[in-house]
PyMOL commands that place a pseudoatom at each C-alpha (Angstrom):
pseudoatom trace, name=CA, resn=MET, resi=1, chain=A, elem=C, hetatm=0, pos=[14.349, 90.123, -47.860]
pseudoatom trace, name=CA, resn=ILE, resi=2, chain=A, elem=C, hetatm=0, pos=[13.565, 86.885, -49.689]
pseudoatom trace, name=CA, resn=PHE, resi=3, chain=A, elem=C, hetatm=0, pos=[11.473, 84.363, -47.720]
pseudoatom trace, name=CA, resn=VAL, resi=4, chain=A, elem=C, hetatm=0, pos=[12.991, 80.852, -48.002]
pseudoatom trace, name=CA, resn=PHE, resi=5, chain=A, elem=C, hetatm=0, pos=[10.646, 77.948, -47.306]
pseudoatom trace, name=CA, resn=GLY, resi=6, chain=A, elem=C, hetatm=0, pos=[10.373, 74.193, -47.656]
pseudoatom trace, name=CA, resn=SER, resi=7, chain=A, elem=C, hetatm=0, pos=[8.275, 73.065, -50.579]
pseudoatom trace, name=CA, resn=ASN, resi=8, chain=A, elem=C, hetatm=0, pos=[7.302, 70.025, -52.577]
pseudoatom trace, name=CA, resn=LEU, resi=9, chain=A, elem=C, hetatm=0, pos=[8.121, 69.268, -56.193]
pseudoatom trace, name=CA, resn=ARG, resi=10, chain=A, elem=C, hetatm=0, pos=[4.443, 69.542, -57.101]
pseudoatom trace, name=CA, resn=GLY, resi=11, chain=A, elem=C, hetatm=0, pos=[4.484, 73.202, -56.113]
pseudoatom trace, name=CA, resn=TYR, resi=12, chain=A, elem=C, hetatm=0, pos=[1.470, 72.861, -53.862]
pseudoatom trace, name=CA, resn=HIS, resi=13, chain=A, elem=C, hetatm=0, pos=[1.763, 75.443, -51.066]
pseudoatom trace, name=CA, resn=GLY, resi=14, chain=A, elem=C, hetatm=0, pos=[-1.133, 74.512, -48.815]
pseudoatom trace, name=CA, resn=ALA, resi=15, chain=A, elem=C, hetatm=0, pos=[0.203, 74.713, -45.261]
pseudoatom trace, name=CA, resn=GLY, resi=16, chain=A, elem=C, hetatm=0, pos=[2.851, 76.115, -42.957]
pseudoatom trace, name=CA, resn=ALA, resi=17, chain=A, elem=C, hetatm=0, pos=[5.579, 78.385, -44.292]
pseudoatom trace, name=CA, resn=ALA, resi=18, chain=A, elem=C, hetatm=0, pos=[4.673, 77.405, -47.860]
pseudoatom trace, name=CA, resn=ALA, resi=19, chain=A, elem=C, hetatm=0, pos=[1.131, 78.738, -47.419]
pseudoatom trace, name=CA, resn=HIS, resi=20, chain=A, elem=C, hetatm=0, pos=[2.573, 81.948, -45.960]
pseudoatom trace, name=CA, resn=ALA, resi=21, chain=A, elem=C, hetatm=0, pos=[4.907, 82.234, -48.962]
pseudoatom trace, name=CA, resn=MET, resi=22, chain=A, elem=C, hetatm=0, pos=[1.981, 81.821, -51.346]
pseudoatom trace, name=CA, resn=GLU, resi=23, chain=A, elem=C, hetatm=0, pos=[-0.293, 84.277, -49.563]
pseudoatom trace, name=CA, resn=PHE, resi=24, chain=A, elem=C, hetatm=0, pos=[2.199, 86.992, -48.632]
pseudoatom trace, name=CA, resn=GLU, resi=25, chain=A, elem=C, hetatm=0, pos=[5.507, 86.494, -50.475]
pseudoatom trace, name=CA, resn=GLY, resi=26, chain=A, elem=C, hetatm=0, pos=[4.526, 85.839, -54.087]
pseudoatom trace, name=CA, resn=ALA, resi=27, chain=A, elem=C, hetatm=0, pos=[5.185, 82.089, -54.279]
pseudoatom trace, name=CA, resn=LYS, resi=28, chain=A, elem=C, hetatm=0, pos=[3.430, 80.655, -57.329]
pseudoatom trace, name=CA, resn=ASP, resi=29, chain=A, elem=C, hetatm=0, pos=[1.237, 77.578, -57.409]
pseudoatom trace, name=CA, resn=GLY, resi=30, chain=A, elem=C, hetatm=0, pos=[3.044, 74.868, -59.368]
pseudoatom trace, name=CA, resn=CYS, resi=31, chain=A, elem=C, hetatm=0, pos=[6.507, 76.302, -58.691]
pseudoatom trace, name=CA, resn=GLY, resi=32, chain=A, elem=C, hetatm=0, pos=[8.082, 73.919, -56.182]
pseudoatom trace, name=CA, resn=HIS, resi=33, chain=A, elem=C, hetatm=0, pos=[11.696, 74.960, -56.612]
pseudoatom trace, name=CA, resn=GLY, resi=34, chain=A, elem=C, hetatm=0, pos=[13.526, 78.261, -56.872]
pseudoatom trace, name=CA, resn=ARG, resi=35, chain=A, elem=C, hetatm=0, pos=[12.550, 81.889, -56.775]
pseudoatom trace, name=CA, resn=SER, resi=36, chain=A, elem=C, hetatm=0, pos=[9.109, 83.311, -57.377]
pseudoatom trace, name=CA, resn=GLY, resi=37, chain=A, elem=C, hetatm=0, pos=[7.986, 86.693, -56.156]
pseudoatom trace, name=CA, resn=ASN, resi=38, chain=A, elem=C, hetatm=0, pos=[9.653, 87.533, -52.882]
pseudoatom trace, name=CA, resn=SER, resi=39, chain=A, elem=C, hetatm=0, pos=[10.199, 83.876, -51.987]
pseudoatom trace, name=CA, resn=TYR, resi=40, chain=A, elem=C, hetatm=0, pos=[12.501, 80.944, -52.698]
pseudoatom trace, name=CA, resn=ALA, resi=41, chain=A, elem=C, hetatm=0, pos=[11.273, 77.326, -52.501]
pseudoatom trace, name=CA, resn=ILE, resi=42, chain=A, elem=C, hetatm=0, pos=[13.616, 74.522, -51.450]
pseudoatom trace, name=CA, resn=PRO, resi=43, chain=A, elem=C, hetatm=0, pos=[11.993, 71.119, -52.041]
pseudoatom trace, name=CA, resn=THR, resi=44, chain=A, elem=C, hetatm=0, pos=[11.787, 68.814, -49.037]
pseudoatom trace, name=CA, resn=LYS, resi=45, chain=A, elem=C, hetatm=0, pos=[8.985, 66.610, -50.429]
pseudoatom trace, name=CA, resn=ASP, resi=46, chain=A, elem=C, hetatm=0, pos=[8.448, 64.922, -53.788]
pseudoatom trace, name=CA, resn=LYS, resi=47, chain=A, elem=C, hetatm=0, pos=[5.531, 65.280, -56.226]
pseudoatom trace, name=CA, resn=LYS, resi=48, chain=A, elem=C, hetatm=0, pos=[3.500, 62.756, -54.217]
pseudoatom trace, name=CA, resn=LEU, resi=49, chain=A, elem=C, hetatm=0, pos=[4.115, 64.856, -51.083]
pseudoatom trace, name=CA, resn=GLN, resi=50, chain=A, elem=C, hetatm=0, pos=[6.417, 62.239, -49.553]
pseudoatom trace, name=CA, resn=PRO, resi=51, chain=A, elem=C, hetatm=0, pos=[9.551, 63.463, -47.739]
pseudoatom trace, name=CA, resn=LEU, resi=52, chain=A, elem=C, hetatm=0, pos=[12.718, 63.646, -49.807]
pseudoatom trace, name=CA, resn=SER, resi=53, chain=A, elem=C, hetatm=0, pos=[15.878, 62.032, -48.461]
pseudoatom trace, name=CA, resn=LEU, resi=54, chain=A, elem=C, hetatm=0, pos=[18.524, 64.236, -46.890]
pseudoatom trace, name=CA, resn=LYS, resi=55, chain=A, elem=C, hetatm=0, pos=[20.739, 63.423, -49.877]
pseudoatom trace, name=CA, resn=ASP, resi=56, chain=A, elem=C, hetatm=0, pos=[18.102, 64.760, -52.279]
pseudoatom trace, name=CA, resn=ILE, resi=57, chain=A, elem=C, hetatm=0, pos=[17.462, 67.850, -50.152]
pseudoatom trace, name=CA, resn=SER, resi=58, chain=A, elem=C, hetatm=0, pos=[21.220, 68.454, -50.065]
pseudoatom trace, name=CA, resn=GLY, resi=59, chain=A, elem=C, hetatm=0, pos=[21.235, 68.898, -53.841]
pseudoatom trace, name=CA, resn=TYR, resi=60, chain=A, elem=C, hetatm=0, pos=[18.558, 71.586, -53.612]
pseudoatom trace, name=CA, resn=VAL, resi=61, chain=A, elem=C, hetatm=0, pos=[20.389, 73.244, -50.711]
pseudoatom trace, name=CA, resn=SER, resi=62, chain=A, elem=C, hetatm=0, pos=[23.499, 73.390, -52.885]
pseudoatom trace, name=CA, resn=ILE, resi=63, chain=A, elem=C, hetatm=0, pos=[21.556, 75.098, -55.675]
pseudoatom trace, name=CA, resn=PHE, resi=64, chain=A, elem=C, hetatm=0, pos=[20.058, 77.561, -53.197]
pseudoatom trace, name=CA, resn=CYS, resi=65, chain=A, elem=C, hetatm=0, pos=[23.436, 78.417, -51.653]
pseudoatom trace, name=CA, resn=TYR, resi=66, chain=A, elem=C, hetatm=0, pos=[24.838, 79.069, -55.125]
pseudoatom trace, name=CA, resn=TYR, resi=67, chain=A, elem=C, hetatm=0, pos=[21.853, 81.313, -55.913]
pseudoatom trace, name=CA, resn=ALA, resi=68, chain=A, elem=C, hetatm=0, pos=[22.253, 83.230, -52.638]
pseudoatom trace, name=CA, resn=ARG, resi=69, chain=A, elem=C, hetatm=0, pos=[25.972, 83.754, -53.298]
pseudoatom trace, name=CA, resn=GLU, resi=70, chain=A, elem=C, hetatm=0, pos=[25.169, 85.024, -56.802]
pseudoatom trace, name=CA, resn=HIS, resi=71, chain=A, elem=C, hetatm=0, pos=[22.736, 87.499, -55.206]
pseudoatom trace, name=CA, resn=SER, resi=72, chain=A, elem=C, hetatm=0, pos=[25.034, 88.532, -52.367]
pseudoatom trace, name=CA, resn=GLN, resi=73, chain=A, elem=C, hetatm=0, pos=[23.411, 91.947, -51.932]
pseudoatom trace, name=CA, resn=THR, resi=74, chain=A, elem=C, hetatm=0, pos=[20.014, 90.351, -51.302]
pseudoatom trace, name=CA, resn=PRO, resi=75, chain=A, elem=C, hetatm=0, pos=[19.171, 89.113, -47.788]
pseudoatom trace, name=CA, resn=PHE, resi=76, chain=A, elem=C, hetatm=0, pos=[17.393, 85.757, -47.442]
pseudoatom trace, name=CA, resn=LEU, resi=77, chain=A, elem=C, hetatm=0, pos=[15.310, 84.707, -44.422]
pseudoatom trace, name=CA, resn=MET, resi=78, chain=A, elem=C, hetatm=0, pos=[15.367, 80.915, -44.123]
pseudoatom trace, name=CA, resn=THR, resi=79, chain=A, elem=C, hetatm=0, pos=[12.584, 79.098, -42.301]
pseudoatom trace, name=CA, resn=PRO, resi=80, chain=A, elem=C, hetatm=0, pos=[13.224, 75.623, -40.807]
pseudoatom trace, name=CA, resn=ILE, resi=81, chain=A, elem=C, hetatm=0, pos=[12.788, 73.778, -44.104]
pseudoatom trace, name=CA, resn=GLY, resi=82, chain=A, elem=C, hetatm=0, pos=[12.101, 70.063, -43.851]
pseudoatom trace, name=CA, resn=CYS, resi=83, chain=A, elem=C, hetatm=0, pos=[11.555, 70.179, -40.087]
pseudoatom trace, name=CA, resn=GLY, resi=84, chain=A, elem=C, hetatm=0, pos=[7.760, 70.319, -40.084]
pseudoatom trace, name=CA, resn=TYR, resi=85, chain=A, elem=C, hetatm=0, pos=[5.660, 68.209, -42.427]
pseudoatom trace, name=CA, resn=ALA, resi=86, chain=A, elem=C, hetatm=0, pos=[8.712, 66.560, -44.026]
pseudoatom trace, name=CA, resn=GLY, resi=87, chain=A, elem=C, hetatm=0, pos=[9.734, 65.349, -40.555]
pseudoatom trace, name=CA, resn=HIS, resi=88, chain=A, elem=C, hetatm=0, pos=[13.504, 65.824, -40.681]
pseudoatom trace, name=CA, resn=ASN, resi=89, chain=A, elem=C, hetatm=0, pos=[15.659, 66.605, -37.679]
pseudoatom trace, name=CA, resn=PRO, resi=90, chain=A, elem=C, hetatm=0, pos=[16.664, 70.307, -37.500]
pseudoatom trace, name=CA, resn=GLU, resi=91, chain=A, elem=C, hetatm=0, pos=[20.304, 69.425, -36.787]
pseudoatom trace, name=CA, resn=ASP, resi=92, chain=A, elem=C, hetatm=0, pos=[20.416, 67.302, -39.945]
pseudoatom trace, name=CA, resn=ILE, resi=93, chain=A, elem=C, hetatm=0, pos=[18.971, 70.107, -42.059]
pseudoatom trace, name=CA, resn=LEU, resi=94, chain=A, elem=C, hetatm=0, pos=[21.361, 72.689, -40.618]
pseudoatom trace, name=CA, resn=SER, resi=95, chain=A, elem=C, hetatm=0, pos=[24.283, 70.357, -41.296]
pseudoatom trace, name=CA, resn=LEU, resi=96, chain=A, elem=C, hetatm=0, pos=[23.323, 70.373, -44.991]
pseudoatom trace, name=CA, resn=PHE, resi=97, chain=A, elem=C, hetatm=0, pos=[23.636, 74.147, -45.051]
pseudoatom trace, name=CA, resn=LYS, resi=98, chain=A, elem=C, hetatm=0, pos=[26.983, 73.968, -43.253]
pseudoatom trace, name=CA, resn=GLN, resi=99, chain=A, elem=C, hetatm=0, pos=[28.238, 71.422, -45.818]
pseudoatom trace, name=CA, resn=HIS, resi=100, chain=A, elem=C, hetatm=0, pos=[27.386, 73.873, -48.585]
pseudoatom trace, name=CA, resn=ASN, resi=101, chain=A, elem=C, hetatm=0, pos=[28.833, 76.903, -46.751]
pseudoatom trace, name=CA, resn=LEU, resi=102, chain=A, elem=C, hetatm=0, pos=[25.697, 78.893, -46.018]
pseudoatom trace, name=CA, resn=PRO, resi=103, chain=A, elem=C, hetatm=0, pos=[26.321, 82.390, -47.420]
pseudoatom trace, name=CA, resn=ASN, resi=104, chain=A, elem=C, hetatm=0, pos=[26.514, 85.390, -45.084]
pseudoatom trace, name=CA, resn=ASN, resi=105, chain=A, elem=C, hetatm=0, pos=[23.397, 86.941, -46.621]
pseudoatom trace, name=CA, resn=VAL, resi=106, chain=A, elem=C, hetatm=0, pos=[21.191, 84.044, -45.430]
pseudoatom trace, name=CA, resn=PHE, resi=107, chain=A, elem=C, hetatm=0, pos=[19.656, 84.487, -41.990]
pseudoatom trace, name=CA, resn=LEU, resi=108, chain=A, elem=C, hetatm=0, pos=[17.794, 81.920, -39.904]
pseudoatom trace, name=CA, resn=SER, resi=109, chain=A, elem=C, hetatm=0, pos=[14.254, 82.911, -38.970]
pseudoatom trace, name=CA, resn=ASN, resi=110, chain=A, elem=C, hetatm=0, pos=[13.276, 83.015, -35.308]
pseudoatom trace, name=CA, resn=THR, resi=111, chain=A, elem=C, hetatm=0, pos=[11.147, 79.898, -35.888]
pseudoatom trace, name=CA, resn=TRP, resi=112, chain=A, elem=C, hetatm=0, pos=[14.337, 77.796, -35.822]
pseudoatom trace, name=CA, resn=LYS, resi=113, chain=A, elem=C, hetatm=0, pos=[14.349, 78.373, -32.047]
pseudoatom trace, name=CA, resn=ASP, resi=114, chain=A, elem=C, hetatm=0, pos=[11.156, 76.296, -31.804]
pseudoatom trace, name=CA, resn=HIS, resi=115, chain=A, elem=C, hetatm=0, pos=[13.161, 73.235, -32.867]
pseudoatom trace, name=CA, resn=PHE, resi=116, chain=A, elem=C, hetatm=0, pos=[15.896, 73.442, -30.242]
for i in range(1, 116): cmd.bond("trace and resi %d" % i, "trace and resi %d" % (i + 1))
show_as sticks, trace
zoom trace
């Protein structure tokens, strides 16, 4: 299962799910977007570590959903990206995934429950 986490465009994975991805799932320092190791980074912050707009995140969500569909035999475990340090509302983030038709092989982690 691929661990999906919120990242920043600088590729600094110092806290939260990003730190877990770096320590346990093969995320690479300096890789703020896409697949590395057993993880997939979706940017929710810019290179200066400021939150991205929902519109900007939506573009990265679209790319991720395409990637997940192209790898339909691979399960993905999605953490609540953008809902922690980036400060976005969980409902807004989930609506982005709905807009891009979240593939069936993407599963929400149990940590989403903490936001509802």
